[in-house]
VOPAGU-2260 file (C-alpha; in pm, 1 decimal, decimal comma):
REM VOPAGU-2260
SITE   aa  ch    i         X         Y         Z
SITE  MET   A    0    2054,8     223,5   -3438,1
SITE  HIS   A    1    1749,0      37,0   -3310,5
SITE  SER   A    2    1738,3    -340,4   -3280,0
SITE  GLU   A    3    1475,6    -528,1   -3481,5
SITE  SER   A    4    1134,4    -382,3   -3402,7
SITE  TYR   A    5     849,3    -611,8   -3295,2
SITE  LYS   A    6     483,0    -523,9   -3277,4
SITE  VAL   A    7     365,9    -577,8   -2919,5
SITE  VAL   A    8      18,3    -538,8   -2771,5
SITE  LEU   A    9     -18,8    -452,2   -2402,5
SITE  LEU   A   10    -353,6    -550,4   -2248,5
SITE  PHE   A   11    -393,0    -376,9   -1913,0
SITE  ASN   A   12    -622,2    -161,0   -1705,7
SITE  ALA   A   13    -384,8     125,5   -1640,5
SITE  ASN   A   14    -645,1     311,4   -1435,7
SITE  ASN   A   15    -494,5     147,8   -1128,4
SITE  ILE   A   16    -141,0     173,4    -991,7
SITE  TYR   A   17     -80,7    -202,3   -1012,2
SITE  ASP   A   18    -106,0    -204,6   -1391,3
SITE  ARG   A   19      62,1     134,3   -1432,5
SITE  GLN   A   20     369,1      17,4   -1242,7
SITE  ILE   A   21     386,8    -303,5   -1448,1
SITE  LEU   A   22     383,1     -90,6   -1763,1
SITE  LYS   A   23     657,3     125,3   -1612,5
SITE  GLY   A   24     866,7    -186,5   -1558,5
SITE  ILE   A   25     817,3    -286,1   -1921,3
SITE  GLY   A   26     939,0      56,2   -2027,2
SITE  THR   A   27    1241,1      30,7   -1797,2
SITE  PHE   A   28    1340,7    -298,8   -1958,6
SITE  LEU   A   29    1315,4    -157,4   -2310,0
SITE  LYS   A   30    1514,6     156,2   -2228,4
SITE  SER   A   31    1785,2     -17,7   -2025,2
SITE  ASN   A   32    1841,3    -270,8   -2304,0
SITE  ASN   A   33    1802,5     -25,8   -2594,5
SITE  ILE   A   34    1518,3    -232,7   -2737,1
SITE  HIS   A   35    1255,5     -81,0   -2964,7
SITE  TRP   A   36     905,9    -227,5   -2979,7
SITE  ASN   A   37     615,5     -91,4   -3178,8
SITE  ILE   A   38     366,5     -89,3   -2890,4
SITE  TYR   A   39     -11,1     -73,6   -2897,8
SITE  ILE   A   40    -207,6      14,8   -2585,3
SITE  SER   A   41    -563,6     144,1   -2585,9
SITE  GLU   A   42    -612,1     520,4   -2570,9
SITE  THR   A   43    -835,3     465,2   -2267,1
SITE  MET   A   44    -553,6     256,2   -2112,0
SITE  ARG   A   45    -798,3     -34,6   -2095,5
SITE  TYR   A   46    -860,9    -284,1   -2372,3
SITE  GLU   A   47   -1228,7    -332,1   -2454,2
SITE  SER   A   48   -1259,7    -706,6   -2403,3
SITE  ASN   A   49   -1600,5    -723,8   -2575,2
SITE  ILE   A   50   -1420,2    -657,0   -2905,8
SITE  SER   A   51   -1272,7    -963,0   -3076,8
SITE  PHE   A   52    -894,4    -980,3   -3093,2
SITE  ASN   A   53    -774,4    -930,0   -3449,9
SITE  PHE   A   54    -440,8    -750,6   -3411,4
SITE  ASP   A   55    -151,0    -825,6   -3642,3
SITE  CYS   A   56     127,5    -839,8   -3383,8
SITE  ASP   A   57     433,9   -1039,0   -3281,3
SITE  GLY   A   58     366,0   -1068,9   -2911,2
SITE  ILE   A   59     136,2    -979,7   -2621,0
SITE  ILE   A   60     183,2    -896,5   -2254,2
SITE  ALA   A   61    -146,1    -912,0   -2068,0
SITE  ASN   A   62    -286,3    -890,5   -1716,2
SITE  PHE   A   63    -447,3   -1229,7   -1659,2
SITE  ASP   A   64    -609,9   -1112,6   -1335,5
SITE  ASP   A   65    -878,3    -982,5   -1570,9
SITE  PRO   A   66   -1073,2   -1296,3   -1672,3
SITE  ASP   A   67   -1216,3   -1120,8   -1976,9
SITE  ILE   A   68    -865,0   -1070,6   -2112,6
SITE  GLU   A   69    -777,4   -1431,1   -2030,4
SITE  ASP   A   70   -1088,3   -1551,6   -2219,2
SITE  LEU   A   71   -1007,8   -1318,7   -2509,0
SITE  LEU   A   72    -664,9   -1474,6   -2557,3
SITE  LYS   A   73    -753,2   -1844,8   -2526,0
SITE  GLU   A   74    -760,8   -1903,2   -2901,2
SITE  VAL   A   75    -489,8   -1653,6   -2995,8
SITE  ASN   A   76    -187,4   -1819,6   -3153,3
SITE  ILE   A   77      63,8   -1544,2   -3076,4
SITE  PRO   A   78     344,4   -1544,7   -2815,9
SITE  ILE   A   79     185,9   -1429,5   -2488,5
SITE  ILE   A   80     336,7   -1341,0   -2152,1
SITE  GLY   A   81      90,2   -1327,9   -1864,4
SITE  VAL   A   82     119,3   -1125,3   -1546,8
SITE  GLY   A   83    -105,0   -1131,6   -1243,1
SITE  SER   A   84    -171,3   -1289,0    -908,5
SITE  SER   A   85      -4,9   -1597,7    -765,7
SITE  TYR   A   86    -214,7   -1905,1    -682,3
SITE  PRO   A   87    -172,9   -2199,8    -443,6
SITE  ASP   A   88    -186,0   -2464,4    -718,0
SITE  ASP   A   89     -41,0   -2493,1   -1067,6
SITE  LEU   A   90    -379,9   -2568,2   -1226,2
SITE  SER   A   91    -500,9   -2215,1   -1149,7
SITE  TYR   A   92    -236,1   -2053,9   -1372,0
SITE  PRO   A   93    -293,5   -1985,3   -1743,8
SITE  ASN   A   94    -105,8   -2198,0   -1992,4
SITE  VAL   A   95     140,0   -1922,2   -2086,2
SITE  PRO   A   96     473,5   -1801,7   -1941,3
SITE  TYR   A   97     363,9   -1611,5   -1630,4
SITE  VAL   A   98     503,3   -1351,4   -1390,6
SITE  ALA   A   99     313,8   -1335,1   -1062,6
SITE  ALA   A  100     284,8   -1113,7    -756,9
SITE  ASP   A  101     374,9   -1342,1    -466,0
SITE  ASN   A  102      56,9   -1318,8    -259,0
SITE  TYR   A  103     194,1   -1527,1      27,8
SITE  ALA   A  104     493,4   -1295,7      64,1
SITE  ILE   A  105     263,8    -990,5      42,2
SITE  ILE   A  106      30,0   -1101,5     322,5
SITE  GLU   A  107     319,5   -1231,7     531,6
SITE  ALA   A  108     494,1    -893,4     502,3
SITE  ALA   A  109     180,4    -709,8     617,4
SITE  PHE   A  110     129,0    -955,4     902,9
SITE  SER   A  111     492,4    -930,4    1015,7
SITE  HIS   A  112     473,3    -550,7    1012,9
SITE  LEU   A  113     174,0    -558,6    1247,2
SITE  CYS   A  114     343,5    -814,3    1472,2
SITE  ALA   A  115     650,6    -591,6    1495,5
SITE  LYS   A  116     423,9    -316,7    1629,4
SITE  GLY   A  117     315,3    -540,2    1918,1
SITE  ILE   A  118     -19,5    -640,5    1766,8
SITE  ASN   A  119    -152,3    -987,1    1858,6
SITE  LYS   A  120    -514,2    -965,4    1738,2
SITE  PHE   A  121    -583,1    -965,5    1364,5
SITE  ALA   A  122    -858,7    -907,1    1109,9
SITE  PHE   A  123    -880,3    -904,4     730,8
SITE  TYR   A  124   -1103,4    -681,8     519,2
SITE  SER   A  125   -1160,0    -840,0     180,3
SITE  ILE   A  126   -1394,6    -823,7    -120,1
SITE  PRO   A  127   -1704,6   -1036,5    -189,8
SITE  PRO   A  128   -1618,1   -1327,0    -422,8
SITE  ASN   A  129   -1634,5   -1244,4    -791,9
SITE  ARG   A  130   -1446,5   -1354,5   -1100,9
SITE  TYR   A  131   -1270,7   -1019,1   -1136,3
SITE  CYS   A  132   -1110,1   -1033,8    -791,0
SITE  ARG   A  133    -987,5   -1391,8    -765,3
SITE  TRP   A  134    -671,0   -1262,2    -600,4
SITE  ALA   A  135    -876,9   -1141,2    -302,4
SITE  GLY   A  136    -989,7   -1493,6    -221,3
SITE  VAL   A  137    -630,3   -1613,6    -248,2
SITE  ARG   A  138    -517,3   -1349,8       0,4
SITE  GLU   A  139    -797,0   -1442,7     241,4
SITE  ARG   A  140    -685,9   -1806,0     247,9
SITE  ILE   A  141    -321,9   -1705,5     295,3
SITE  PHE   A  142    -424,9   -1484,6     589,1
SITE  GLU   A  143    -596,5   -1786,7     747,5
SITE  GLN   A  144    -293,2   -2008,1     682,0
SITE  ILE   A  145     -50,9   -1761,2     840,3
SITE  LEU   A  146    -270,2   -1716,7    1148,6
SITE  LYS   A  147    -296,5   -2093,6    1194,7
SITE  LYS   A  148      77,8   -2136,4    1147,5
SITE  LYS   A  149     157,7   -1861,4    1400,0
SITE  GLY   A  150    -105,6   -1973,2    1651,7
SITE  TYR   A  151    -330,2   -1666,2    1628,5
SITE  LYS   A  152    -701,3   -1628,2    1572,0
SITE  GLY   A  153    -852,9   -1370,3    1344,0
SITE  VAL   A  154   -1165,3   -1269,6    1155,1
SITE  ILE   A  155   -1240,1   -1197,4     790,4
SITE  TYR   A  156   -1499,7    -950,7     668,3
SITE  GLN   A  157   -1578,2    -924,3     297,1
SITE  GLY   A  158   -1823,2    -637,2     317,4
SITE  MET   A  159   -2014,9    -525,5      10,8
SITE  THR   A  160   -1916,1    -457,7    -346,7
SITE  THR   A  161   -1957,5     -81,5    -332,9
SITE  SER   A  162   -2126,9     156,2    -574,1
SITE  LEU   A  163   -2270,4     505,7    -552,4
SITE  ASP   A  164   -2611,5     354,3    -473,5
SITE  ASN   A  165   -2500,9     148,2    -172,7
SITE  TRP   A  166   -2200,7     344,8     -43,7
SITE  GLN   A  167   -2364,8     467,9     277,5
SITE  GLU   A  168   -2512,0     125,5     352,4
SITE  SER   A  169   -2174,9     -40,2     302,2
SITE  LEU   A  170   -2008,5     209,9     538,7
SITE  ASP   A  171   -2279,1     150,3     800,8
SITE  LYS   A  172   -2222,2    -225,4     791,3
SITE  LEU   A  173   -1844,1    -182,9     790,0
SITE  SER   A  174   -1869,8      48,3    1091,2
SITE  ILE   A  175   -2065,9    -214,6    1285,4
SITE  TRP   A  176   -1798,9    -475,0    1208,1
SITE  LEU   A  177   -1517,0    -242,8    1310,0
SITE  GLN   A  178   -1689,8    -163,0    1639,0
SITE  SER   A  179   -1713,3    -536,0    1710,9
SITE  LEU   A  180   -1335,1    -581,6    1691,7
SITE  PRO   A  181   -1128,2    -590,4    2011,8
SITE  ILE   A  182    -925,3    -276,2    2074,5
SITE  ASN   A  183    -572,4    -286,4    1928,5
SITE  THR   A  184    -669,3    -526,3    1649,7
SITE  GLY   A  185    -443,4    -509,9    1345,4
SITE  ILE   A  186    -637,4    -508,2    1017,3
SITE  ILE   A  187    -492,6    -610,9     682,6
SITE  ALA   A  188    -698,9    -467,9     396,6
SITE  VAL   A  189    -689,8    -668,3      75,3
SITE  ASN   A  190    -587,8    -349,9    -109,4
SITE  ASP   A  191    -554,8      22,7     -44,4
SITE  ALA   A  192    -903,3      98,4    -178,9
SITE  ARG   A  193   -1059,4    -124,8      88,2
SITE  ALA   A  194    -826,5      27,6     349,5
SITE  HIS   A  195    -968,8     367,4     257,1
SITE  HIS   A  196   -1318,2     236,3     335,2
SITE  ILE   A  197   -1197,3     149,4     685,1
SITE  LEU   A  198   -1048,2     493,6     740,1
SITE  GLN   A  199   -1376,8     656,0     641,0
SITE  ALA   A  200   -1586,9     421,3     855,2
SITE  CYS   A  201   -1361,5     476,0    1157,4
SITE  ASP   A  202   -1388,5     850,7    1112,7
SITE  ARG   A  203   -1769,3     827,0    1110,5
SITE  VAL   A  204   -1792,6     636,3    1439,1
SITE  GLY   A  205   -1495,4     791,4    1619,1
SITE  ILE   A  206   -1258,2     493,5    1616,4
SITE  LYS   A  207    -900,5     618,4    1649,7
SITE  ILE   A  208    -636,7     484,1    1409,1
SITE  PRO   A  209    -377,3     368,5    1507,9
SITE  GLU   A  210    -453,0     406,5    1881,1
SITE  GLU   A  211    -755,6     171,9    1878,7
SITE  LEU   A  212    -718,1     -16,2    1550,7
SITE  CYS   A  213    -409,4     -54,9    1330,1
SITE  LEU   A  214    -447,1     -71,9     953,5
SITE  ILE   A  215    -224,8    -169,4     661,5
SITE  GLY   A  216    -320,0    -183,2     294,1
SITE  ILE   A  217    -161,3    -323,5     -20,7
SITE  ASP   A  218     -50,4    -143,4    -342,5
SITE  ASN   A  219      80,3     199,3    -232,9
SITE  GLU   A  220    -192,2     366,9    -437,1
SITE  GLU   A  221     -92,9     733,2    -423,6
SITE  VAL   A  222    -439,2     868,5    -505,5
SITE  ILE   A  223    -596,0     670,3    -221,1
SITE  ASN   A  224    -334,4     793,8      23,6
SITE  ASP   A  225    -382,2    1154,8     -88,9
SITE  LEU   A  226    -753,4    1123,3      -5,9
SITE  ALA   A  227    -702,0     949,8     328,4
SITE  MET   A  228    -766,0    1123,9     660,9
SITE  VAL   A  229    -482,0     923,1     818,1
SITE  SER   A  230    -173,0     840,9     610,5
SITE  LEU   A  231    -191,6     474,2     519,3
SITE  SER   A  232      78,5     214,0     576,0
SITE  THR   A  233      93,3     -20,2     280,4
SITE  VAL   A  234     277,0    -304,9     111,0
SITE  LYS   A  235     448,2    -182,1    -205,7
SITE  GLN   A  236     434,9    -468,3    -452,3
SITE  GLY   A  237     717,9    -555,3    -688,7
SITE  THR   A  238     508,5    -449,2    -985,0
SITE  GLU   A  239     785,6    -274,5   -1177,6
SITE  GLU   A  240     996,6    -587,4   -1143,7
SITE  MET   A  241     700,6    -788,8   -1274,5
SITE  GLY   A  242     681,3    -570,9   -1585,5
SITE  PHE   A  243    1057,8    -584,2   -1634,4
SITE  ASN   A  244    1060,4    -964,5   -1618,1
SITE  ALA   A  245     755,4    -999,0   -1842,3
SITE  ALA   A  246     919,8    -784,8   -2109,8
SITE  SER   A  247    1242,4    -983,6   -2071,6
SITE  LEU   A  248    1054,2   -1311,2   -2123,7
SITE  LEU   A  249     882,7   -1181,7   -2437,5
SITE  GLN   A  250    1211,8   -1058,4   -2579,6
SITE  LYS   A  251    1362,1   -1403,3   -2512,0
SITE  ARG   A  252    1068,8   -1555,3   -2698,6
SITE  PHE   A  253    1148,0   -1333,7   -2996,3
SITE  SER   A  254    1506,7   -1464,3   -2978,3
SITE  ASN   A  255    1390,1   -1825,1   -2937,6
SITE  GLY   A  256    1518,3   -1830,7   -2580,6
SITE  LYS   A  257    1408,1   -2070,3   -2306,7
SITE  PHE   A  258    1119,8   -2001,2   -2068,4
SITE  PRO   A  259    1089,0   -2098,5   -1702,7
SITE  LYS   A  260     842,0   -2384,8   -1666,4
SITE  SER   A  261     696,2   -2253,5   -1341,8
SITE  PRO   A  262     546,1   -1909,4   -1278,6
SITE  LEU   A  263     803,4   -1649,8   -1179,7
SITE  LEU   A  264     701,5   -1519,5    -835,4
SITE  ILE   A  265     792,7   -1160,5    -749,4
SITE  ALA   A  266     811,2   -1065,2    -380,8
SITE  PRO   A  267     683,6    -728,5    -254,1
SITE  LYS   A  268     934,6    -446,4    -266,1
SITE  LYS   A  269     891,4    -308,6      85,0
SITE  ILE   A  270     657,5    -195,2     359,4
SITE  ILE   A  271     588,5     176,6     355,1
SITE  ALA   A  272     514,4     255,5     719,0
SITE  ARG   A  273     291,6     556,2     780,2
SITE  ARG   A  274      59,2     683,0    1052,6
SITE  SER   A  275    -203,0     403,7    1032,1
SITE  THR   A  276      33,4     152,3    1196,1
SITE  ASP   A  277     216,2     391,2    1426,8
SITE  TYR   A  278      82,4     192,3    1720,7
SITE  ARG   A  279     208,1     238,2    2074,1
SITE  SER   A  280     113,9     -12,6    2340,9
SITE  VAL   A  281       0,4     242,6    2598,4
SITE  GLN   A  282    -249,8     169,1    2876,8
SITE  ASP   A  283    -242,9     491,1    3079,2
SITE  PRO   A  284    -565,2     680,9    2991,1
SITE  TYR   A  285    -406,3    1021,5    3054,8
SITE  VAL   A  286    -115,4     942,8    2821,7
SITE  ILE   A  287    -350,9     806,5    2555,0
SITE  GLN   A  288    -563,6    1120,9    2572,2
SITE  ALA   A  289    -254,5    1343,2    2563,9
SITE  ILE   A  290    -116,2    1160,3    2260,9
SITE  HIS   A  291    -447,5    1211,6    2076,9
SITE  TYR   A  292    -430,8    1582,4    2153,6
SITE  ILE   A  293     -65,4    1606,4    2045,6
SITE  GLN   A  294    -134,0    1425,1    1717,8
SITE  ASP   A  295    -419,6    1663,3    1640,5
SITE  TYR   A  296    -239,8    1984,6    1730,1
SITE  ALA   A  297     138,5    1931,1    1730,1
SITE  CYS   A  298     183,1    2095,1    1390,4
SITE  LYS   A  299     -22,8    2395,1    1501,6
SITE  GLY   A  300     250,0    2501,3    1739,4
SITE  ILE   A  301     121,4    2375,2    2073,6
SITE  LYS   A  302     349,4    2381,7    2377,7
SITE  VAL   A  303     373,5    2146,8    2674,9
SITE  GLU   A  304     165,5    2391,0    2881,3
SITE  GLN   A  305    -130,5    2350,7    2645,7
SITE  VAL   A  306    -115,5    1971,1    2673,9
SITE  ILE   A  307    -108,8    2001,8    3055,8
SITE  SER   A  308    -407,3    2235,0    3046,9
SITE  GLU   A  309    -602,8    1996,1    2824,6
SITE  MET   A  310    -539,6    1701,1    3060,3
SITE  GLN   A  311    -615,0    1904,3    3375,1
SITE  ILE   A  312    -351,5    1732,9    3588,0
SITE  SER   A  313     -19,3    1858,8    3717,2
SITE  ARG   A  314     279,7    1881,6    3488,9
SITE  SER   A  315     491,7    1660,5    3715,1
SITE  ASN   A  316     218,7    1393,5    3723,6
SITE  LEU   A  317     179,6    1383,6    3344,3
SITE  GLU   A  318     557,4    1389,8    3286,6
SITE  ILE   A  319     594,5    1088,2    3518,1
SITE  ARG   A  320     319,6     906,4    3328,8
SITE  PHE   A  321     484,6     983,7    2989,8
SITE  LYS   A  322     820,2     857,6    3116,5
SITE  ALA   A  323     663,8     536,9    3251,2
SITE  SER   A  324     455,4     466,3    2936,9
SITE  LEU   A  325     682,3     591,9    2658,6
SITE  GLY   A  326    1021,6     663,0    2811,3
SITE  LYS   A  327     992,1    1014,6    2669,0
SITE  THR   A  328     904,7    1366,3    2780,0
SITE  ILE   A  329     592,0    1548,2    2661,1
SITE  HIS   A  330     815,8    1796,9    2478,1
SITE  SER   A  331     997,2    1521,4    2286,9
SITE  VAL   A  332     668,1    1355,6    2185,3
SITE  ILE   A  333     541,3    1687,3    2045,0
SITE  HIS   A  334     854,8    1726,1    1834,0
SITE  GLU   A  335     842,1    1358,3    1732,0
SITE  GLU   A  336     489,0    1403,0    1602,1
SITE  LYS   A  337     590,1    1714,5    1407,3
SITE  PHE   A  338     885,1    1534,0    1251,0
SITE  ASN   A  339     676,2    1227,6    1169,3
SITE  GLN   A  340     453,6    1456,9     965,6
SITE  ALA   A  341     758,6    1624,9     813,1
SITE  LYS   A  342     905,9    1289,9     705,4
SITE  TYR   A  343     575,4    1188,1     552,6
SITE  LEU   A  344     546,8    1512,5     354,0
SITE  LEU   A  345     909,5    1491,3     241,4
SITE  THR   A  346     864,3    1143,8      93,1
SITE  ASP   A  347     499,5    1149,9     -14,3
SITE  SER   A  348     437,5    1502,3    -140,0
SITE  SER   A  349     592,2    1752,9    -377,8
SITE  LEU   A  350     562,6    2040,8    -131,8
SITE  SER   A  351     868,1    2261,3     -98,4
SITE  ILE   A  352    1077,2    2218,9     216,0
SITE  GLN   A  353     982,6    2574,3     312,5
SITE  ALA   A  354     612,5    2481,1     292,7
SITE  ILE   A  355     670,1    2158,0     486,6
SITE  SER   A  356     855,7    2347,7     757,2
SITE  GLU   A  357     562,2    2586,3     795,3
SITE  GLN   A  358     299,3    2310,0     787,8
SITE  CYS   A  359     482,2    2127,2    1066,3
SITE  GLY   A  360     492,5    2431,1    1291,4
SITE  TYR   A  361     843,8    2561,3    1217,9
SITE  PRO   A  362     812,5    2912,2    1066,2
SITE  SER   A  363    1193,0    2932,6    1039,3
SITE  VAL   A  364    1318,5    2690,4     774,8
SITE  GLN   A  365    1673,4    2737,9     906,4
SITE  TYR   A  366    1565,7    2618,5    1253,3
SITE  PHE   A  367    1377,0    2329,2    1091,0
SITE  TYR   A  368    1695,8    2228,9     903,5
SITE  PHE   A  369    1899,0    2253,1    1224,9
SITE  LEU   A  370    1661,8    2034,5    1430,3
SITE  PHE   A  371    1607,9    1783,5    1149,6
SITE  LYS   A  372    1979,9    1729,4    1091,9
SITE  LYS   A  373    2043,3    1703,9    1465,0
SITE  LEU   A  374    1779,5    1430,7    1495,2
SITE  TYR   A  375    1838,3    1230,6    1174,3
SITE  GLY   A  376    2196,2    1311,5    1078,2
SITE  MET   A  377    2092,8    1455,3     741,2
SITE  THR   A  378    1914,2    1759,8     605,0
SITE  PRO   A  379    1548,7    1743,7     496,2
SITE  LYS   A  380    1662,9    1756,3     132,1
SITE  GLU   A  381    1903,8    1467,5     186,3
SITE  PHE   A  382    1625,7    1272,0     357,6
SITE  ARG   A  383    1389,2    1333,4      64,8
SITE  ASP   A  384    1654,1    1229,7    -189,5
SITE  LYS   A  385    1726,1     910,1       3,1
SITE  TYR   A  386    1378,3     790,9      94,5
SITE  VAL   A  387    1137,9     928,8    -161,1
SITE  THR   A  388     913,0     646,4    -286,6
SITE  SER   A  389     898,0     579,4    -658,1
């Protein structure tokens, strides 16, 4: 038997992963608590804010990062739960119970990830100021605060608001900025979409990621990563938890429960480390060149002899350089690169293990299983079950 049913309106732009994951969290709350709501959400997954609000409903959960939605609801006398970005001062929050993505924790997590890779030069790629991206300005200021606190210097580039008409111009200007950065700079992109711009600009001008610049985004937007030339490290926000808590607050309101007076801040879930921050502090030019070659061709079945031939120095010389720079043999680095790709495909694709084995240069899936278990203590299937990202 269902509990009492309430009519609830969800105002979101579910064309992006941030909103979709919040909606998923709302659904998780309802299912885990056996609660039935009569839910309205636009067929286009985005409420048309130019239409006046005249719904007969009991409650609303809305994304207040969209100022049009915030304006729409100012005069609505219905229980509302807001979700959206965190802000540095209480006056910036709407006057409703609010669940926020903790922007300080998000930027700090990205910064700490780069620091752990040995990066000590930093940059931030943002978005030009506009009322629809207030969260970008917040993240810029947090980036500056963290750098000052840690004693580092960094630069911020906002770039252009892109469209089909100015896309090439924006990439040209972004490329010039990227070329001005010192080698081994770590870049935090304000979101994964902006990180994708960087990957494309670097590809155009021949900047190697992560060997010359490191890059981390925010959101874990699967579509963006599928389109990326280099797999993108990213901060996975606690968006499902945001949706879960927002739904919980609205249900408490229906039961006349108490609300927290301050916004409920939700920390990011985790860093998803991929190729774009797989930085190695290597100075030897022969080793750097060999690593580039291995990364490009490891999964095509190259052997140590082919790497030696490409570098045009003796095997003993290059092996000594690899040991000094990486503490590893050329052979082990080739296999490491193949397994890095295998781990990425296991957790971020739906390819069969047979297909992954072949793509990574192991025609025999049995041999692939043997080597994988020897290295990681579990089979590829066990690895996928354990680490697949939701």
